[in-house]
MARBA-329342 format. One record per atom (N, C-alpha, C, O): x, y, z; residue in three letters; atom name. Coordinates in steps of 0.05 Angstrom, whole numbers, plus 5000, padded with zeros to 4 digits. Layout:
! MARBA-329342
+------+------+------+--------+-------+
:    u :    v :    w : residu : atome :
+------+------+------+--------+-------+
:    X :    Y :    Z :    ALA :    CA :
...
+------+------+------+--------+-------+
This chain:
! MARBA-329342
+------+------+------+--------+-------+
:    u :    v :    w : residu : atome :
+------+------+------+--------+-------+
: 5144 : 4721 : 4865 :    LEU :     N :
: 5127 : 4745 : 4869 :    LEU :    CA :
: 5143 : 4770 : 4876 :    LEU :     C :
: 5135 : 4792 : 4870 :    LEU :     O :
: 5166 : 4766 : 4890 :    THR :     N :
: 5182 : 4789 : 4898 :    THR :    CA :
: 5211 : 4785 : 4888 :    THR :     C :
: 5218 : 4763 : 4878 :    THR :     O :
: 5227 : 4806 : 4891 :    ASP :     N :
: 5255 : 4804 : 4883 :    ASP :    CA :
: 5273 : 4792 : 4905 :    ASP :     C :
: 5297 : 4788 : 4900 :    ASP :     O :
: 5263 : 4785 : 4928 :    GLY :     N :
: 5278 : 4773 : 4949 :    GLY :    CA :
: 5293 : 4794 : 4966 :    GLY :     C :
: 5307 : 4786 : 4985 :    GLY :     O :
: 5291 : 4819 : 4960 :    VAL :     N :
: 5305 : 4840 : 4974 :    VAL :    CA :
: 5286 : 4860 : 4987 :    VAL :     C :
: 5287 : 4865 : 5011 :    VAL :     O :
: 5267 : 4870 : 4971 :    SER :     N :
: 5248 : 4890 : 4981 :    SER :    CA :
: 5225 : 4876 : 4995 :    SER :     C :
: 5220 : 4852 : 4991 :    SER :     O :
: 5210 : 4892 : 5010 :    ARG :     N :
: 5187 : 4882 : 5025 :    ARG :    CA :
: 5161 : 4891 : 5011 :    ARG :     C :
: 5159 : 4913 : 5002 :    ARG :     O :
: 5141 : 4873 : 5010 :    HIS :     N :
: 5115 : 4879 : 5000 :    HIS :    CA :
: 5095 : 4875 : 5024 :    HIS :     C :
: 5095 : 4853 : 5036 :    HIS :     O :
: 5080 : 4896 : 5030 :    LEU :     N :
: 5062 : 4894 : 5053 :    LEU :    CA :
: 5034 : 4904 : 5047 :    LEU :     C :
: 5030 : 4919 : 5027 :    LEU :     O :
: 5015 : 4896 : 5064 :    GLY :     N :
: 4989 : 4909 : 5065 :    GLY :    CA :
: 4971 : 4906 : 5040 :    GLY :     C :
: 4956 : 4924 : 5034 :    GLY :     O :
: 4974 : 4885 : 5026 :    ALA :     N :
: 4958 : 4881 : 5001 :    ALA :    CA :
: 4928 : 4880 : 5008 :    ALA :     C :
: 4919 : 4866 : 5025 :    ALA :     O :
: 4913 : 4896 : 4993 :    ARG :     N :
: 4884 : 4897 : 4996 :    ARG :    CA :
: 4871 : 4899 : 4969 :    ARG :     C :
: 4879 : 4914 : 4951 :    ARG :     O :
: 4850 : 4882 : 4965 :    TRP :     N :
: 4834 : 4883 : 4940 :    TRP :    CA :
: 4813 : 4904 : 4943 :    TRP :     C :
: 4803 : 4910 : 4964 :    TRP :     O :
: 4805 : 4916 : 4920 :    ASN :     N :
: 4782 : 4934 : 4920 :    ASN :    CA :
: 4757 : 4917 : 4922 :    ASN :     C :
: 4758 : 4892 : 4919 :    ASN :     O :
: 4734 : 4929 : 4927 :    LYS :     N :
: 4709 : 4914 : 4932 :    LYS :    CA :
: 4700 : 4898 : 4908 :    LYS :     C :
: 4687 : 4877 : 4911 :    LYS :     O :
: 4707 : 4907 : 4883 :    SER :     N :
: 4698 : 4892 : 4860 :    SER :    CA :
: 4719 : 4871 : 4851 :    SER :     C :
: 4714 : 4855 : 4833 :    SER :     O :
: 4742 : 4870 : 4865 :    GLY :     N :
: 4762 : 4849 : 4859 :    GLY :    CA :
: 4778 : 4854 : 4833 :    GLY :     C :
: 4789 : 4835 : 4822 :    GLY :     O :
: 4779 : 4879 : 4824 :    THR :     N :
: 4792 : 4885 : 4799 :    THR :    CA :
: 4819 : 4898 : 4803 :    THR :     C :
: 4836 : 4898 : 4785 :    THR :     O :
: 4824 : 4910 : 4826 :    GLN :     N :
: 4849 : 4924 : 4832 :    GLN :    CA :
: 4859 : 4915 : 4859 :    GLN :     C :
: 4844 : 4907 : 4877 :    GLN :     O :
: 4886 : 4918 : 4862 :    ILE :     N :
: 4899 : 4912 : 4888 :    ILE :    CA :
: 4918 : 4935 : 4894 :    ILE :     C :
: 4930 : 4947 : 4876 :    ILE :     O :
: 4920 : 4942 : 4920 :    VAL :     N :
: 4940 : 4961 : 4929 :    VAL :    CA :
: 4959 : 4947 : 4948 :    VAL :     C :
: 4951 : 4928 : 4962 :    VAL :     O :
: 4984 : 4956 : 4948 :    PHE :     N :
: 5003 : 4945 : 4967 :    PHE :    CA :
: 5025 : 4965 : 4972 :    PHE :     C :
: 5028 : 4984 : 4957 :    PHE :     O :
: 5040 : 4960 : 4993 :    LEU :     N :
: 5063 : 4977 : 5000 :    LEU :    CA :
: 5089 : 4962 : 4993 :    LEU :     C :
: 5090 : 4938 : 4995 :    LEU :     O :
: 5109 : 4978 : 4986 :    ASN :     N :
: 5135 : 4966 : 4977 :    ASN :    CA :
: 5157 : 4985 : 4985 :    ASN :     C :
: 5153 : 5010 : 4983 :    ASN :     O :
: 5180 : 4975 : 4992 :    ASN :     N :
: 5203 : 4992 : 4999 :    ASN :    CA :
: 5226 : 4990 : 4979 :    ASN :     C :
: 5249 : 4995 : 4987 :    ASN :     O :
: 5221 : 4983 : 4955 :    SER :     N :
: 5242 : 4978 : 4935 :    SER :    CA :
: 5256 : 5004 : 4926 :    SER :     C :
: 5279 : 5003 : 4916 :    SER :     O :
: 5244 : 5027 : 4930 :    ARG :     N :
: 5256 : 5052 : 4921 :    ARG :    CA :
: 5282 : 5058 : 4936 :    ARG :     C :
: 5302 : 5066 : 4923 :    ARG :     O :
: 5282 : 5055 : 4963 :    ASN :     N :
: 5307 : 5060 : 4977 :    ASN :    CA :
: 5311 : 5042 : 5002 :    ASN :     C :
: 5328 : 5048 : 5018 :    ASN :     O :
: 5295 : 5021 : 5004 :    ALA :     N :
: 5297 : 5001 : 5026 :    ALA :    CA :
: 5290 : 5012 : 5053 :    ALA :     C :
: 5291 : 4998 : 5073 :    ALA :     O :
: 5281 : 5038 : 5055 :    VAL :     N :
: 5273 : 5049 : 5081 :    VAL :    CA :
: 5245 : 5059 : 5080 :    VAL :     C :
: 5228 : 5052 : 5097 :    VAL :     O :
: 5238 : 5076 : 5061 :    ASP :     N :
: 5212 : 5088 : 5059 :    ASP :    CA :
: 5192 : 5069 : 5044 :    ASP :     C :
: 5201 : 5053 : 5028 :    ASP :     O :
: 5167 : 5072 : 5050 :    MET :     N :
: 5146 : 5055 : 5037 :    MET :    CA :
: 5132 : 5071 : 5016 :    MET :     C :
: 5125 : 5095 : 5020 :    MET :     O :
: 5127 : 5058 : 4994 :    ASP :     N :
: 5111 : 5070 : 4972 :    ASP :    CA :
: 5086 : 5054 : 4968 :    ASP :     C :
: 5086 : 5029 : 4970 :    ASP :     O :
: 5065 : 5068 : 4960 :    LEU :     N :
: 5039 : 5055 : 4956 :    LEU :    CA :
: 5036 : 5050 : 4926 :    LEU :     C :
: 5039 : 5069 : 4910 :    LEU :     O :
: 5029 : 5026 : 4918 :    TYR :     N :
: 5025 : 5018 : 4890 :    TYR :    CA :
: 4997 : 5008 : 4886 :    TYR :     C :
: 4985 : 4997 : 4905 :    TYR :     O :
: 4986 : 5012 : 4863 :    THR :     N :
: 4961 : 5001 : 4855 :    THR :    CA :
: 4965 : 4985 : 4829 :    THR :     C :
: 4983 : 4992 : 4813 :    THR :     O :
: 4949 : 4965 : 4825 :    MET :     N :
: 4952 : 4949 : 4801 :    MET :    CA :
: 4925 : 4938 : 4792 :    MET :     C :
: 4909 : 4928 : 4808 :    MET :     O :
: 4919 : 4941 : 4766 :    ASP :     N :
: 4895 : 4930 : 4754 :    ASP :    CA :
: 4901 : 4901 : 4747 :    ASP :     C :
: 4917 : 4896 : 4730 :    ASP :     O :
: 4887 : 4883 : 4760 :    VAL :     N :
: 4894 : 4854 : 4757 :    VAL :    CA :
: 4884 : 4843 : 4730 :    VAL :     C :
: 4893 : 4821 : 4722 :    VAL :     O :
: 4866 : 4857 : 4717 :    PHE :     N :
: 4856 : 4847 : 4691 :    PHE :    CA :
: 4867 : 4863 : 4667 :    PHE :     C :
: 4864 : 4854 : 4644 :    PHE :     O :
: 4879 : 4885 : 4672 :    GLY :     N :
: 4889 : 4902 : 4651 :    GLY :    CA :
: 4919 : 4900 : 4648 :    GLY :     C :
: 4930 : 4879 : 4642 :    GLY :     O :
: 4932 : 4923 : 4651 :    ASP :     N :
: 4961 : 4925 : 4646 :    ASP :    CA :
: 4978 : 4907 : 4664 :    ASP :     C :
: 4998 : 4897 : 4655 :    ASP :     O :
: 4970 : 4904 : 4689 :    ARG :     N :
: 4984 : 4887 : 4709 :    ARG :    CA :
: 5011 : 4898 : 4717 :    ARG :     C :
: 5026 : 4884 : 4730 :    ARG :     O :
: 5018 : 4922 : 4709 :    SER :     N :
: 5042 : 4935 : 4717 :    SER :    CA :
: 5036 : 4952 : 4742 :    SER :     C :
: 5019 : 4970 : 4740 :    SER :     O :
: 5049 : 4947 : 4765 :    PRO :     N :
: 5043 : 4964 : 4788 :    PRO :    CA :
: 5050 : 4993 : 4782 :    PRO :     C :
: 5070 : 5000 : 4769 :    PRO :     O :
: 5033 : 5011 : 4792 :    ARG :     N :
: 5037 : 5040 : 4789 :    ARG :    CA :
: 5039 : 5053 : 4816 :    ARG :     C :
: 5021 : 5051 : 4833 :    ARG :     O :
: 5061 : 5067 : 4821 :    ARG :     N :
: 5065 : 5081 : 4847 :    ARG :    CA :
: 5047 : 5105 : 4848 :    ARG :     C :
: 5047 : 5122 : 4830 :    ARG :     O :
: 5031 : 5107 : 4870 :    VAL :     N :
: 5012 : 5129 : 4872 :    VAL :    CA :
: 5018 : 5147 : 4896 :    VAL :     C :
: 5007 : 5169 : 4898 :    VAL :     O :
: 5035 : 5138 : 4915 :    ALA :     N :
: 5042 : 5154 : 4938 :    ALA :    CA :
: 5068 : 5145 : 4950 :    ALA :     C :
: 5076 : 5121 : 4948 :    ALA :     O :
: 5083 : 5163 : 4963 :    GLU :     N :
: 5108 : 5157 : 4976 :    GLU :    CA :
: 5105 : 5165 : 5006 :    GLU :     C :
: 5095 : 5187 : 5012 :    GLU :     O :
: 5113 : 5148 : 5024 :    PHE :     N :
: 5111 : 5153 : 5052 :    PHE :    CA :
: 5139 : 5151 : 5065 :    PHE :     C :
: 5155 : 5133 : 5058 :    PHE :     O :
: 5145 : 5169 : 5083 :    LYS :     N :
: 5170 : 5169 : 5097 :    LYS :    CA :
: 5170 : 5147 : 5119 :    LYS :     C :
: 5151 : 5145 : 5134 :    LYS :     O :
: 5191 : 5131 : 5119 :    GLY :     N :
: 5194 : 5111 : 5140 :    GLY :    CA :
: 5176 : 5087 : 5136 :    GLY :     C :
: 5161 : 5084 : 5117 :    GLY :     O :
: 5178 : 5069 : 5156 :    ALA :     N :
: 5163 : 5044 : 5156 :    ALA :    CA :
: 5138 : 5048 : 5174 :    ALA :     C :
: 5133 : 5070 : 5183 :    ALA :     O :
: 5124 : 5027 : 5180 :    GLY :     N :
: 5101 : 5028 : 5198 :    GLY :    CA :
: 5075 : 5034 : 5185 :    GLY :     C :
: 5054 : 5037 : 5199 :    GLY :     O :
: 5074 : 5037 : 5158 :    TRP :     N :
: 5049 : 5042 : 5144 :    TRP :    CA :
: 5035 : 5016 : 5137 :    TRP :     C :
: 5048 : 4996 : 5131 :    TRP :     O :
: 5008 : 5017 : 5137 :    SER :     N :
: 4993 : 4994 : 5128 :    SER :    CA :
: 4966 : 5004 : 5116 :    SER :     C :
: 4956 : 5026 : 5122 :    SER :     O :
: 4955 : 4988 : 5098 :    VAL :     N :
: 4930 : 4994 : 5085 :    VAL :    CA :
: 4909 : 4979 : 5101 :    VAL :     C :
: 4910 : 4954 : 5103 :    VAL :     O :
: 4889 : 4993 : 5112 :    SER :     N :
: 4868 : 4980 : 5128 :    SER :    CA :
: 4844 : 4972 : 5111 :    SER :     C :
: 4833 : 4951 : 5115 :    SER :     O :
: 4836 : 4990 : 5093 :    ASP :     N :
: 4811 : 4984 : 5078 :    ASP :    CA :
: 4811 : 5002 : 5053 :    ASP :     C :
: 4824 : 5023 : 5052 :    ASP :     O :
: 4795 : 4994 : 5034 :    TRP :     N :
: 4791 : 5008 : 5009 :    TRP :    CA :
: 4762 : 5016 : 5008 :    TRP :     C :
: 4744 : 5000 : 5010 :    TRP :     O :
: 4757 : 5042 : 5004 :    ALA :     N :
: 4729 : 5053 : 5003 :    ALA :    CA :
: 4713 : 5042 : 4980 :    ALA :     C :
: 4725 : 5035 : 4959 :    ALA :     O :
: 4687 : 5040 : 4983 :    GLU :     N :
: 4670 : 5031 : 4962 :    GLU :    CA :
: 4672 : 5049 : 4937 :    GLU :     C :
: 4669 : 5039 : 4914 :    GLU :     O :
: 4679 : 5074 : 4941 :    SER :     N :
: 4681 : 5093 : 4918 :    SER :    CA :
: 4706 : 5088 : 4901 :    SER :     C :
: 4709 : 5100 : 4880 :    SER :     O :
: 4724 : 5071 : 4911 :    LYS :     N :
: 4748 : 5063 : 4896 :    LYS :    CA :
: 4769 : 5085 : 4895 :    LYS :     C :
: 4790 : 5080 : 4883 :    LYS :     O :
: 4765 : 5108 : 4907 :    ASN :     N :
: 4785 : 5129 : 4905 :    ASN :    CA :
: 4796 : 5138 : 4932 :    ASN :     C :
: 4809 : 5159 : 4934 :    ASN :     O :
: 4790 : 5123 : 4953 :    GLN :     N :
: 4801 : 5129 : 4979 :    GLN :    CA :
: 4809 : 5104 : 4994 :    GLN :     C :
: 4797 : 5082 : 4991 :    GLN :     O :
: 4831 : 5107 : 5009 :    LEU :     N :
: 4841 : 5084 : 5025 :    LEU :    CA :
: 4842 : 5093 : 5054 :    LEU :     C :
: 4847 : 5117 : 5060 :    LEU :     O :
: 4838 : 5075 : 5072 :    LEU :     N :
: 4842 : 5079 : 5101 :    LEU :    CA :
: 4870 : 5068 : 5107 :    LEU :     C :
: 4875 : 5044 : 5105 :    LEU :     O :
: 4888 : 5086 : 5115 :    MET :     N :
: 4916 : 5079 : 5121 :    MET :    CA :
: 4922 : 5083 : 5150 :    MET :     C :
: 4911 : 5101 : 5163 :    MET :     O :
: 4939 : 5066 : 5161 :    VAL :     N :
: 4948 : 5069 : 5189 :    VAL :    CA :
: 4978 : 5071 : 5189 :    VAL :     C :
: 4992 : 5056 : 5176 :    VAL :     O :
: 4988 : 5091 : 5205 :    GLN :     N :
: 5017 : 5094 : 5209 :    GLN :    CA :
: 5023 : 5086 : 5238 :    GLN :     C :
: 5016 : 5101 : 5256 :    GLN :     O :
: 5036 : 5063 : 5241 :    TYR :     N :
: 5044 : 5054 : 5268 :    TYR :    CA :
: 5069 : 5070 : 5275 :    TYR :     C :
: 5089 : 5068 : 5261 :    TYR :     O :
: 5068 : 5085 : 5297 :    ILE :     N :
: 5091 : 5101 : 5305 :    ILE :    CA :
: 5105 : 5089 : 5329 :    ILE :     C :
: 5130 : 5087 : 5329 :    ILE :     O :
: 5090 : 5079 : 5348 :    SER :     N :
: 5101 : 5066 : 5371 :    SER :    CA :
: 5079 : 5049 : 5384 :    SER :     C :
: 5056 : 5049 : 5375 :    SER :     O :
: 5086 : 5035 : 5406 :    ILE :     N :
: 5066 : 5019 : 5420 :    ILE :    CA :
: 5044 : 5036 : 5431 :    ILE :     C :
: 5022 : 5026 : 5436 :    ILE :     O :
: 5050 : 5062 : 5436 :    ASN :     N :
: 5031 : 5080 : 5447 :    ASN :    CA :
: 5018 : 5099 : 5427 :    ASN :     C :
: 4999 : 5114 : 5435 :    ASN :     O :
: 5027 : 5099 : 5402 :    LYS :     N :
: 5017 : 5119 : 5384 :    LYS :    CA :
: 5015 : 5108 : 5355 :    LYS :     C :
: 5034 : 5096 : 5345 :    LYS :     O :
: 4992 : 5112 : 5343 :    SER :     N :
: 4987 : 5106 : 5315 :    SER :    CA :
: 4970 : 5129 : 5303 :    SER :     C :
: 4955 : 5141 : 5318 :    SER :     O :
: 4973 : 5134 : 5278 :    SER :     N :
: 4957 : 5154 : 5264 :    SER :    CA :
: 4940 : 5141 : 5242 :    SER :     C :
: 4950 : 5123 : 5228 :    SER :     O :
: 4916 : 5150 : 5239 :    ILE :     N :
: 4898 : 5140 : 5219 :    ILE :    CA :
: 4895 : 5162 : 5197 :    ILE :     C :
: 4891 : 5185 : 5204 :    ILE :     O :
: 4898 : 5153 : 5172 :    HIS :     N :
: 4897 : 5172 : 5149 :    HIS :    CA :
: 4876 : 5163 : 5129 :    HIS :     C :
: 4873 : 5139 : 5124 :    HIS :     O :
: 4862 : 5181 : 5117 :    LEU :     N :
: 4844 : 5175 : 5095 :    LEU :    CA :
: 4856 : 5186 : 5069 :    LEU :     C :
: 4844 : 5183 : 5048 :    LEU :     O :
+------+------+------+--------+-------+
């Protein structure tokens, strides 16, 4: 499933079970990128966003299919929530 070098994190299915989103650090081994993939169609992951640093996770996928709830873990005392 992976290349054995990069990390894949935070996989979440959409509500209808047709798409998946996940985070990956294969671009530069430091920053995380968000990918989406249609599991019944092309099946090629498509990068949709780039995030600086680690600590990002996907918490939930909105019913409307066009928004994600993301969390950026900064420290034990601080995290940021993003829509």
